[in-house]
C-alpha positions as CSV (number, residue, x, y, z in Angstrom):
1,M,104.7,172.7,132.3
2,T,104.8,169.8,134.7
3,V,107.3,166.8,134.0
4,T,104.4,164.5,132.9
5,A,103.0,167.3,130.5
6,F,106.6,167.7,129.0
7,A,107.3,163.7,128.5
8,S,103.7,163.6,126.9
9,E,104.4,166.4,124.3
10,T,108.3,165.4,124.1
11,E,106.9,162.1,123.3
12,E,104.5,163.1,120.3
13,R,107.2,165.1,118.8
14,F,109.5,162.5,118.6
15,A,107.2,160.3,117.1
16,L,107.0,162.4,114.4
17,A,110.4,163.0,114.3
18,R,111.1,159.0,114.6
19,Q,109.6,158.3,110.9
20,V,112.6,160.2,109.2
21,A,114.7,158.8,112.3
22,D,113.7,155.2,111.5
23,A,114.9,155.8,107.6
24,V,118.3,156.3,109.4
25,L,117.9,153.7,111.7
26,F,116.9,150.9,109.1
27,E,118.7,152.2,106.1
28,G,121.2,149.4,104.3
29,Y,119.5,147.0,107.2
30,V,118.6,144.8,104.0
31,L,119.1,145.6,100.4
32,Y,117.7,144.1,96.8
33,P,117.2,141.2,96.0
34,Y,116.2,140.8,100.0
35,R,118.2,137.7,100.4
36,A,121.0,136.8,102.9
37,S,123.2,135.3,100.0
38,A,123.0,138.0,98.2
39,A,126.7,139.6,98.2
40,K,125.7,143.0,98.6
41,N,123.9,141.7,102.2
42,R,127.1,140.1,103.2
43,L,128.7,143.4,104.6
44,R,126.0,144.6,106.9
45,W,125.2,148.2,108.6
46,Q,127.5,150.7,107.0
47,F,126.2,153.9,108.9
48,G,126.3,154.9,112.8
49,V,128.1,152.1,113.9
50,L,130.1,152.5,117.5
51,V,132.7,149.6,117.7
52,P,133.9,148.7,121.2
53,P,137.3,150.7,121.7
54,G,139.2,147.5,122.1
55,W,138.7,146.7,118.5
56,G,138.2,150.0,117.1
57,A,141.9,150.8,117.7
58,E,142.9,148.5,115.0
59,C,140.2,149.5,112.7
60,E,138.9,152.8,110.8
61,E,135.7,152.8,113.0
62,H,134.9,154.5,115.3
63,D,133.8,154.5,119.5
64,F,131.7,157.3,119.9
65,Q,129.9,160.3,118.0
66,H,130.3,163.6,119.0
67,T,127.6,166.2,118.1
68,E,127.7,170.1,118.6
69,C,125.1,172.4,118.2
70,L,123.3,175.8,119.3
71,M,120.5,176.4,121.4
72,E,118.6,179.6,122.6
73,P,116.8,177.9,125.7
74,K,114.1,179.5,127.6
75,A,114.4,179.9,131.7
76,G,113.7,176.8,133.3
77,A,113.8,174.7,130.0
78,T,114.3,171.6,130.2
79,L,116.5,169.3,127.6
80,S,114.9,165.5,126.5
81,V,117.5,163.4,124.4
82,E,116.7,159.9,123.2
83,V,119.7,157.7,121.8
84,R,118.7,155.3,119.1
85,F,120.4,152.2,117.8
86,L,120.1,148.9,116.4
87,H,121.6,145.9,119.1
88,A,122.6,143.1,116.6
89,R,121.1,139.4,117.2
90,R,123.0,136.7,116.2
91,R,120.6,134.4,114.4
92,T,121.4,130.4,114.2
93,V,118.8,128.0,112.4
94,Q,118.6,124.3,113.8
95,R,116.5,121.5,112.5
96,V,115.0,118.5,114.4
97,R,117.6,115.8,115.0
98,P,115.7,112.4,113.9
99,G,117.1,111.2,117.8
100,G,115.9,113.6,119.4
101,G,117.7,117.4,120.1
102,F,118.5,119.8,117.5
103,E,121.4,119.8,115.3
104,T,122.7,123.7,113.4
105,V,122.6,123.7,109.9
106,A,123.1,126.1,107.3
107,E,119.8,126.3,106.0
108,L,115.9,125.1,106.9
109,R,113.7,124.7,104.0
110,L,110.1,125.3,104.5
111,D,106.7,125.5,102.3
112,D,107.1,129.6,101.9
113,R,110.1,130.4,102.7
114,V,114.0,129.4,103.2
115,L,115.5,130.3,107.0
116,V,119.1,131.0,107.1
117,P,121.8,132.5,109.7
118,W,121.5,136.2,110.0
119,D,122.1,139.0,111.7
120,E,118.6,140.6,112.9
121,G,118.3,144.1,114.4
122,G,116.7,145.0,117.1
123,E,115.6,148.4,118.4
124,E,117.2,150.0,121.9
125,R,116.7,153.5,123.2
126,V,118.3,155.4,125.9
127,E,116.3,158.2,127.0
128,V,117.9,161.0,129.4
129,V,116.0,164.0,130.6
130,A,117.7,167.2,132.5
131,P,116.8,170.8,132.9
132,V,119.5,172.9,131.0
133,D,121.2,174.4,133.9
134,E,122.5,171.1,134.9
135,L,124.2,170.7,131.3
136,L,126.6,174.1,132.6
137,G,129.9,173.4,134.3
138,D,131.0,169.3,134.2
139,G,127.1,168.6,132.4
140,V,125.4,165.3,132.9
141,T,127.0,162.2,132.0
142,R,124.3,158.6,131.7
143,P,125.8,155.2,131.4
144,F,123.8,152.0,130.1
145,R,123.9,148.3,129.5
146,R,122.2,146.0,127.5
147,P,122.9,142.8,129.0
148,A,123.3,139.4,126.9
149,R,120.5,137.4,126.6
150,E,119.7,133.9,124.2
151,D,116.3,132.9,123.5
152,T,114.9,130.4,121.2
153,E,111.7,130.3,118.8
154,P,110.2,127.2,117.4
155,V,109.9,127.0,113.9
156,L,106.7,124.9,112.5
157,D,105.7,123.4,109.0
158,A,101.9,123.3,107.7
159,D,100.9,120.8,109.8
160,G,102.0,122.5,113.3
161,R,104.2,120.3,113.7
162,T,108.0,121.0,115.2
163,V,110.6,120.8,112.8
164,G,113.5,122.9,113.8
165,R,113.9,126.5,115.9
166,L,116.0,129.8,115.7
167,L,118.4,130.5,118.6
168,R,119.3,134.5,119.1
169,R,121.7,135.6,121.2
170,C,122.9,139.6,121.8
171,E,125.9,140.3,123.1
172,E,126.5,142.2,126.3
173,I,126.9,146.4,124.9
174,N,127.9,149.0,127.0
175,G,127.7,152.6,126.6
176,T,128.0,156.2,127.9
177,I,125.9,159.4,127.0
178,R,127.6,162.9,128.0
179,L,125.8,166.2,127.7
180,S,126.9,169.4,128.5
181,A,126.8,172.9,127.8
182,R,128.6,176.4,127.4
183,E,127.4,179.8,127.4
184,L,128.4,181.9,124.4
185,D,129.3,185.5,124.2
186,G,127.4,187.7,121.5
187,P,124.4,190.0,121.4
188,Y,122.1,187.0,122.3
189,R,121.9,184.0,124.9
190,V,122.8,181.3,123.5
191,L,124.3,178.0,124.4
192,R,126.7,175.1,122.7
193,L,124.9,172.2,123.6
194,T,127.7,169.4,123.3
195,A,126.0,165.7,123.2
196,V,128.8,162.5,123.0
197,V,127.6,158.9,123.1
198,E,130.4,156.6,123.5
199,N,130.4,152.2,123.6
200,T,132.0,151.6,126.6
201,S,131.9,147.8,126.4
202,D,135.5,146.2,127.3
203,W,134.8,143.2,124.5
204,T,138.4,142.8,122.7
205,P,139.0,139.7,120.4
206,S,140.5,137.1,122.0
207,E,141.9,135.4,119.2
208,A,142.6,136.1,115.9
209,R,139.8,134.5,114.7
210,D,137.7,136.8,116.5
211,A,139.1,140.0,115.1
212,G,137.0,140.4,112.3
213,R,134.2,143.0,111.9
214,D,131.8,140.2,112.1
215,A,133.0,139.5,115.5
216,A,132.6,142.9,116.9
217,L,129.3,144.3,115.7
218,P,126.9,142.1,118.2
219,H,129.3,144.3,120.8
220,S,128.6,147.4,118.9
221,L,126.0,150.1,118.7
222,V,124.4,149.8,115.0
223,A,123.2,153.2,113.1
224,T,123.2,155.3,116.1
225,H,121.2,158.8,116.3
226,L,120.1,161.3,118.7
227,L,116.6,163.0,119.0
228,M,116.9,166.2,121.2
229,A,114.2,168.4,122.2
230,L,113.7,171.6,124.2
231,S,110.8,172.3,126.3
232,A,111.2,175.9,125.8
233,G,113.4,177.9,123.2
234,S,114.7,177.1,119.6
235,F,117.8,175.2,118.2
236,L,119.8,176.9,115.6
237,S,120.1,175.8,112.1
238,M,123.4,174.4,111.3
239,T,123.6,174.2,107.7
240,D,121.3,178.1,107.5
241,P,122.2,179.8,110.7
242,P,121.5,183.9,111.1
243,E,124.3,185.8,110.1
244,W,125.5,187.0,113.7
245,A,125.6,183.1,114.7
246,K,127.9,181.7,111.3
247,G,131.1,182.0,113.4
248,A,129.3,179.8,116.4
249,V,128.2,177.7,113.8
250,A,131.9,177.5,112.0
251,A,133.5,176.5,115.5
252,C,130.8,173.8,116.7
253,R,132.7,170.2,116.4
254,N,130.9,166.9,114.7
255,L,132.6,164.1,114.4
256,H,131.0,160.7,113.3
257,T,127.3,162.9,112.9
258,W,125.7,165.8,111.3
259,P,122.4,167.7,113.4
260,V,119.6,169.1,111.7
261,L,116.1,171.1,112.4
262,A,113.9,168.2,112.7
263,G,109.8,168.1,113.1
264,E,107.1,170.2,111.2
265,T,109.1,172.9,108.8
266,G,108.9,176.1,111.1
267,T,110.0,174.8,114.4
268,A,112.9,174.7,115.9
269,D,112.8,173.0,119.0
270,L,113.9,169.7,117.8
271,V,117.0,168.0,116.6
272,L,118.3,165.1,114.6
273,S,121.7,163.9,114.8
274,S,122.4,161.5,112.4
275,P,125.3,159.3,110.6
276,I,123.6,160.2,107.4
277,I,124.0,163.8,106.3
278,L,120.1,165.5,105.8
279,E,118.8,168.6,105.1
280,D,116.9,170.8,107.8
281,H,113.4,169.4,108.3
282,P,113.7,166.2,106.8
283,A,110.7,164.0,105.8
284,I,109.2,161.0,104.2
285,A,107.9,161.7,100.8
286,P,104.1,161.2,101.1
287,E,104.4,159.1,97.6
288,S,106.3,156.2,99.4
289,P,104.5,152.8,100.0
290,G,106.7,151.3,103.1
291,A,110.0,151.2,104.2
292,L,112.5,149.4,101.3
293,Y,115.5,150.1,103.1
294,D,117.4,150.7,99.9
295,A,117.8,154.5,99.4
296,T,120.3,153.9,96.7
297,E,117.4,153.0,94.7
298,I,114.6,154.4,93.1
299,D,111.6,153.3,95.0
300,E,109.4,152.9,91.3
301,I,112.2,150.6,89.6
302,L,112.4,148.6,93.2
303,A,109.2,147.7,94.0
304,L,108.7,146.5,90.2
305,R,112.3,144.5,90.2
306,T,111.3,142.7,93.7
307,A,108.0,142.1,92.3
308,A,109.7,140.4,89.4
309,L,111.8,137.9,91.8
310,T,111.4,134.2,91.3
311,D,109.3,132.2,93.6
312,E,112.2,130.4,95.0
313,E,114.2,134.5,95.3
314,K,111.1,135.6,97.3
315,R,110.9,132.4,99.6
316,E,114.8,133.3,100.5
317,A,114.0,136.5,100.7
318,R,110.9,135.9,103.7
319,G,113.3,133.7,105.1
320,T,116.1,136.0,105.6
321,D,114.4,138.6,108.0
322,D,110.7,139.4,108.6
323,R,111.5,143.1,106.9
324,A,112.8,141.5,104.3
325,A,109.1,139.4,104.3
326,A,107.1,142.4,104.9
327,V,108.8,144.1,101.8
328,I,108.3,141.0,98.9
329,E,104.7,141.2,100.5
330,L,104.1,144.7,99.9
331,A,105.6,144.4,96.6
332,D,103.3,141.8,95.6
333,S,100.4,143.4,96.8
334,M,101.1,146.9,95.9
335,P,98.1,147.9,94.0
336,A,98.2,149.7,90.5
337,E,97.0,153.5,91.7
338,V,100.1,153.2,94.5
339,L,102.7,151.5,91.9
340,E,101.8,154.7,89.6
341,R,102.3,157.5,92.5
342,L,105.8,156.4,92.7
343,H,106.7,157.6,88.8
344,G,107.1,160.9,90.5
345,A,105.0,164.0,91.4
346,V,105.6,168.0,91.4
347,R,106.7,169.4,94.4
348,S,106.6,173.3,93.6
349,L,105.7,175.0,90.3
350,R,107.5,178.8,89.4
351,A,106.5,181.2,86.6
352,A,108.5,181.0,83.5
353,T,109.7,185.1,83.0
354,G,111.7,187.0,80.5
355,P,113.2,186.2,77.4
356,A,114.6,182.8,76.2
357,P,118.4,182.3,77.0
358,V,120.6,183.7,74.4
359,A,123.2,181.1,74.0
360,A,126.1,183.1,73.0
361,D,125.9,184.3,76.8
362,V,127.0,180.4,78.3
363,G,129.6,180.1,75.4
364,F,127.7,177.4,72.8
365,P,126.0,180.1,70.6
366,D,123.9,178.1,67.9
367,E,123.8,179.4,63.9
368,H,121.6,182.5,64.9
369,G,123.5,183.3,68.4
370,V,120.0,181.6,70.4
371,R,118.7,179.0,71.5
372,R,114.9,179.0,69.9
373,P,111.8,179.3,72.5
374,D,109.6,177.0,70.3
375,T,111.7,174.3,70.2
376,P,110.7,171.8,72.9
377,W,113.0,170.3,75.0
378,W,112.5,167.0,74.1
379,D,113.1,167.7,70.6
380,P,116.7,165.5,70.1
381,A,117.6,168.2,67.4
382,S,117.7,170.8,70.4
383,E,120.9,169.0,71.9
384,E,122.8,169.7,68.6
385,G,125.8,172.0,69.4
386,F,125.9,171.3,72.9
387,D,129.6,169.9,73.6
388,P,130.0,169.2,77.7
389,A,133.7,168.6,76.9
390,K,134.0,172.3,74.7
391,D,131.0,174.3,75.9
392,H,132.5,177.3,78.6
393,V,130.6,179.6,80.8
394,Q,131.6,183.1,81.6
395,V,133.2,183.4,85.6
396,D,134.7,186.1,87.0
397,G,134.5,187.7,83.3
398,R,136.9,184.8,82.2
399,P,136.1,181.8,79.9
400,V,135.4,178.8,82.3
401,G,135.3,175.2,80.8
402,K,137.0,171.3,80.7
403,G,140.1,171.8,82.2
404,S,139.5,175.0,83.9
405,R,140.3,174.8,87.9
406,V,137.5,176.4,90.2
407,E,137.6,177.2,94.2
408,L,134.3,176.4,95.3
409,R,132.0,178.8,97.1
410,P,128.4,177.4,97.6
411,G,126.0,179.8,98.5
412,L,123.0,179.3,100.5
413,R,120.2,178.6,97.6
414,R,120.8,174.9,97.7
415,T,123.8,174.5,100.1
416,D,123.3,171.0,102.1
417,A,126.2,170.1,104.5
418,Q,127.9,168.1,102.1
419,D,128.4,171.5,100.0
420,I,129.6,173.2,103.0
421,F,132.4,170.4,103.8
422,L,134.0,171.5,100.4
423,R,133.9,175.3,100.7
424,G,137.4,176.8,99.6
425,R,138.2,173.5,98.4
426,T,139.8,173.9,95.0
427,A,138.6,171.3,91.7
428,T,139.3,170.9,88.5
429,V,135.8,171.5,85.8
430,E,135.1,167.9,83.5
431,A,132.1,170.0,82.1
432,V,129.5,172.1,81.2
433,L,126.2,170.8,81.1
434,H,122.8,172.7,80.5
435,D,119.4,171.4,81.9
436,V,116.3,171.9,80.0
437,D,115.0,174.8,81.8
438,G,118.6,176.7,80.4
439,G,120.5,176.4,83.5
440,V,124.1,175.9,83.4
441,H,126.0,173.6,85.9
442,L,129.5,172.8,86.3
443,A,130.5,169.5,86.7
444,V,133.7,168.8,88.6
445,T,136.0,166.6,90.8
446,V,137.8,168.1,93.7
447,D,141.4,168.1,93.4
448,G,143.0,165.4,95.9
449,D,140.1,163.2,96.0
450,P,141.3,159.8,95.9
451,G,138.6,158.7,93.8
452,A,138.6,161.2,91.3
453,D,139.7,158.7,88.7
454,I,137.0,156.2,89.5
455,R,134.7,159.5,89.2
456,R,135.6,160.6,85.8
457,E,135.2,156.9,84.5
458,Q,131.7,156.4,85.8
459,G,130.6,159.9,85.1
460,R,129.6,160.6,88.9
461,F,130.6,164.1,89.5
462,L,129.8,167.1,91.9
463,Y,127.6,169.7,90.2
464,F,127.7,173.5,90.9
465,Q,126.4,176.5,89.5
466,P,128.3,179.2,87.7
467,D,127.8,181.2,90.6
468,E,129.3,179.1,93.2
469,V,132.6,178.7,91.9
470,T,135.6,181.7,91.4
471,L,138.7,180.8,89.3
472,A,141.3,179.4,91.5
473,E,144.3,181.5,92.2
474,D,146.4,180.0,89.4
475,D,143.9,180.4,86.7
476,A,143.0,183.8,87.6
């Protein structure tokens, strides 16, 4: 394959993966109600922020990401890497001074919007292409730089007169990408790929007033993530590897990021390493009407609440950011049939086979010892006899209920990266819950979790099925 052909094919594959990567890049960029004055929009950018090392030493944020994954490249394969991040642009609002010139103001009110100071995010990409053979040994190091720059944009009123301007400034950013590979011992030729992205900017706070996070953000790489593609060969899944590779996968170090297979389901030549933990082959739901930037909300509710904002709230949202303005227009113009699709979708169906579950098997028999198969799940009477605080389920031949201590052993059936991190940890059962299909779930809090009391208060637990836990030693 020629270099040109590989570059074209890689760009096509990256374009597909960027649909998901963009959701990572802009997650939390601006949150409902999409106004700069909203409290939730005053602490910006929580994912993948690589701060200058001179400031990161004084805080809990990091100046690097470290990705390791396994790959099986074919002879002569080439690795293509794309680092993507946002570069903060600090926007100042100015109005025309009566005597000439401009003066900085807290807001500039126009007929359709209210302009306010704001940090915009400009997308940046750094690309590295190298033969896999060159990654062995010392590997490949690629420094990059984004210079400081300043620009202005005139603000015009409805009659086309200049009433102010937007002044935007970007600070200088320096970084480095380090790629290396090491061949592992084993039955197959497997390489452990290491990709490190570092912020090497030499900015340090000059005074105490400059030491805050807001001062560091313009010098930071925001929402940093990696796309990596092989021209020939494949990557191994880090969440569901083949049996022979599990030991090598467990030995990989991933710091402040997590790699998953990306692209179309069934392919394995593309990896997305993201600060937001995803499953293999993540995809945007086909019902999604567009970017809403707030994955903590349900799209349907978010669209309805956005459409219900007051005219004044929408004016401020439109003036906050172009992306916020696009959300307002999307919510205002969404056809009824599009909104209806957001209500839900059936992704898969399975046949219901076998007899109705016997309630006695899970420790909460009704007066007859079974749940009646002709009782619809929506019948309020079907909830009688269910008590999450008193129900129990059999684990290792012993009853487990609220207060029991268990060891977490998540399997591959539904396991994601979050579950893997908890494998082997002990936890306390807070409730035994039953779904409408007869399934049983254990709500637990992890021992040693400093937020366990808050989870209990809010009822926000972690959930495992009975076959994903064993009795803890002191409860066995």
